N, C-alpha and C positions, 0 to 999 in steps of 0.2 A: 071455139072457147069450150074446153070441158066443163062439164056441172061444178057450180060452187055453192059454198051454203047460203042459207037464206041470210040476207042481212043482219036480220033481228038475233042471228047467233056467232055475228061479229063483234066484239069488244075492242079490238085493238088491232092496228095496221103497222107493220116494220116494213122500212124501207131499205135497199140498199143504197149506197150513196152514188158512185161512177154508174153513169149510164140511166139511172134513173132520176134522180136529184140534180146531178152536173156530167157535164159535158167536157172534154180538151176544148181549150178555148179555141174559137174559130178565128178572132180577130190575130191571135198570137200566131195561130198556124199559118194563116194567108202568108203574114211576114216572114215568117222561117221559110216557107218552102217556095216564095217568089224565086229564090236564089237558084231553084231548081226547075223553074219555068212553071210553076203550077200555082192557079189562084183557084183552089175550090169552093164551089158554091156550099150554101148551109145545107142542102141536101146531100151534096156528096161526102159533105161532113160527118151528118147524121148516119149515112149508110156505112160509112168506114169504121165508126165505131161498132155499131152491132154485127158489121160483116166479122170484124176481128174477134168480139166476143164468142160467135159462131165458129170460129175457127180455133179459138180458145179450148170450147168445149169439146172441140173433135180430138184433141191432143191428149193422151196419155201424161204427158209433163209438158209444162209449158216452155214452149222455144221461142224466146222474146223476141231476137232479131227477124224471127220468122212472121210473128204477130204485126211487128212494125212494118215489115214491108208489106203485109197484106193491108194494112190500115193506108200505107203512102199509095198502092196500087189503087186503091179505092178513092183516092180523093184526086186521082188522075194524074201521077207521077209517073215518068215514062220507063219502061222496063230496064232499060240501060241505066238509069238513075237510082232505082230501089236502092240498092245499097249505100249509095249517099244519103238517102234519106232516112236510113234506118237511126242514127244518130240526133237528127233531128227531131224524128217523131218521139224518141226515146226520151228527149227534154220535153218537150209537150206533155206527154204522158204522165212523166213521174215527177218534175222538176215546176212545171208551171202550174200556177193556179187554174181552176178548171172554172167553167162559166156554168151558170143556171140554165138548167132544162126549163123552156117556155113552162109556164102556170106551175112550177113544183111549189113556190111558196102559196100561190092561191090554193092547191090541192091540199096542200097541210092545214092552211088555215079552216078551209072549208068541212074536214074530216074532223076536225077539234072542236068547231064550232058543233057539228051534229053529235058529238059525245064519242067519239073515237080516242082510245089511248094510241098515242104515236110512238115510236122509236126508229132509230137508224142502228143497222148492224153493218159494218164495212170493213172488208180486206183493204187496209187502208196503212199509212206510215206513220201515224200518232199526230195527225194535224188535222184529221176530217171534220173534227168539232169546230175548230177555227174556220176552214175553209169555207164550212157551210154557213156560219156566221156571217162572214164577209161577202160571201156571194148573194147575201141577203134571203137565204132561204128559210132557216131555223135556227133557233137557240135551244139549249136547256132550260136558261131563264126566262125567256120569252121577252117581255119588252113589245117593242114596236114587231117583232118578228114571231112568225107562228112558233108556239111552242110544243117541243116533244119531250117526253118524258126521261129519256135515255139516249145517249150515242154511244154505242160499243165499235173501237177501236181495234181490230186486231192487234197491231203494235203493241199497244198500251195491256192488253189483256194475255197477250200472249197465245190465241187460239184464233185461229182463221177458219171461215166458211170452206167446206162443209161441214165441219164439225159440230156435232149438235150441241156440246154444250156452250158454243157461243150463242146462239138463241135461246138456251135456258137462262144465260146471266140477263139477259132482257126479259124474259118471262118472270124470273124471280123480281126484279127491280119494278116491274109492271102490274106484278101479283094477278096475273092472269092465267088461264088454262091454256095449253097449247092449240087444242081443236077450238079456240075462239078467238083464233089469231090468224090474219092474212100477212104473209110476208111476199113482197113485190121486188123481184131483182131481174137483171139484163142476162145471167149465167144460169144454165140449166143444170152444169156441173156444181157449181158451188151455192146459188140461193135456193134452187127448187128442189135439187137432191138434200140439200142442208136442210131446208127447211121440212119437207115432208119426214126425214129422218129423225127430227125433233119433235113431230107429231103435229106441225103447222099447217095448214093450208097454205099450198103456193101458188103465186102467178108469174110468169115469164114474161117481161116486158119486151115485144119483138116489133117493132114500127115498122120493119121491113118483110115482115112475114115470110122469115126465112126458113123458121123451126118445122120440123116434120109434125111435131105434136106429141101426143102421149101425154100430156099435161095440159093445165089452164094458162091460157097466155092472152095476152090484148097488144093493142098497136100503140095505145097513149095513156097518160094520167087522167085524160077525161073520159076513158072506158071505166076506169076504176071509180070515178065519182059517179059516173050513169049507174052503176051496179049498187054503190054504198049509199046513196044520198038522194 
């Protein structure tokens, strides 16, 4: 991990949703991929997501079938069945509700209690706020769930990461300066580059230690808490 600011100089934490707070649903994935003779472990499943994100970051433009094949290969689908896995993985990633990352809600609650303002910025399809609430992770209204002050869904605002404008929407809503905000995401291209371009500090969530570096990274949300709280 490269140097990060003193926690006393951080007022807010922004989170990507997919890969940080939620992951594709493992139970649904096992059920779908059993038809191809594959029953991934939790470790396989986690590795597959972050391997796919590393592949995504290496592309000039997204090649979605290639990314689905990458995911399938890392969960153990045989090479001769990778093409058959593409539509199954696509449904799991695009249409099936994602599951909560372990300790995601607890992380948000701890940071909120410690006084940090929280926001979510996601390249999504218009449903991320409802999905985070249904998964028991957070809500903009709070209640029994940890409260975040804003959830920015790219589909609804018409701007996607890494465009700095999507980060500025959250900055303006929270009334914080960019150099006092840390953004946590699983994509170097979208999250790290986007956040830095908007003047924020960036943290790359990389549980598999697959990234070559050049920016600050961490293996888990526990690392974030150990630094900030």
